[in-house]
C-alpha positions, -999 to +999 in steps of 0.1 A: -150+030-176-125+019-154-088+020-162-089-019-171-114-018-196-144-026-177-175-005-187-195-015-157-170-013-131-162+015-108-141+043-120-104+040-105-096+059-075-068+083-076-059+092-041-048+130-033-015+138-029-005+138+008+019+168+003+036+172+037+043+135+043+057+131+007+078+161+008+092+151+041+101+115+031+117+130-003+138+154+017+155+124+037+132+124+065+134+095+087+100+073+079+094+068+119+093+106+123+069+109+093+048+084+105+045+100+140+042+133+125+014+121+097+001+090+112-023+088+080+004+084+056+005+051+041+037+057+023+055+060+057+041+031+072+049+010+040+087+022+040+090+012+077+077-021+066+100-025+038+129-015+059+118-041+089+119-068+061+154-058+049+165-059+085+152-094+086+124-082+112+092-098+095+070-094+129+079-055+130+073-055+093+038-073+097+027-047+122+039-015+101+025-029+071-006-037+085-009-003+098-003+013+063-028-012+047-053+000+072-046+038+069-048+031+030-081+017+034-097+046+052-082+070+024-097+049-002-129+047+013-131+085+019-125+091-017-152+068-028-136+032-031-162+005-023-137-023-015-132-032-052-124-018-081-089+000-098-064+018-076-037+023-103-005+020-095+008+047-121-009+071-096+018+080-073-004+089-041-018+051-046+016+038-045+018+042-003-013+019-001+000-008-024+035-007-012+019-013+022-002-043+008+030-059-009+049-056+022+020-070+041+022-101+017+059-104+022+058-101+058+032-126+061+051-150+038+080-148+062+061-159+094+041-184+073+006-171+073-005-181+037-040-169+037-031-136+042-003-141+014-030-148-008-055-123+002-027-096-004-018-110-034-054-108-050-060-076-035-032-062-057-043-081-085-078-065-083-066-029-077-039-029-107-024-058-120+010-038-127+014-033-091+013-071-082+039-075-109+059-043-098+058-052-061+060-089-056+065-105-088+096-086-100 
């Protein structure tokens, strides 16, 4: 049973922790250094995107977020995700991917790419409605 009550749906995907990257970020390491040292870390790319959005650099944010999104898709697929189904926001290792998707939506909005905003919102809603509320609608 999925975490969202669909008896026929796929089970939730809970990514394994990426301890080296997460520990470095938790210790205050620069996200660019962590992304260079651990380029598969969606969280590092999401943080870079969020920082670029804060600095009013939406094109840079878009590139960082797109990288984090694709790295996260790779990880999800390696862990059984088939392109749909729950990716719970409350599972911390999933948050890098979900944050990258949200940052991609915000960056796309900033550059006027409305179709991408809609796709990102739909993906967050499909992965976990809580992620949509927490990351975009808060």
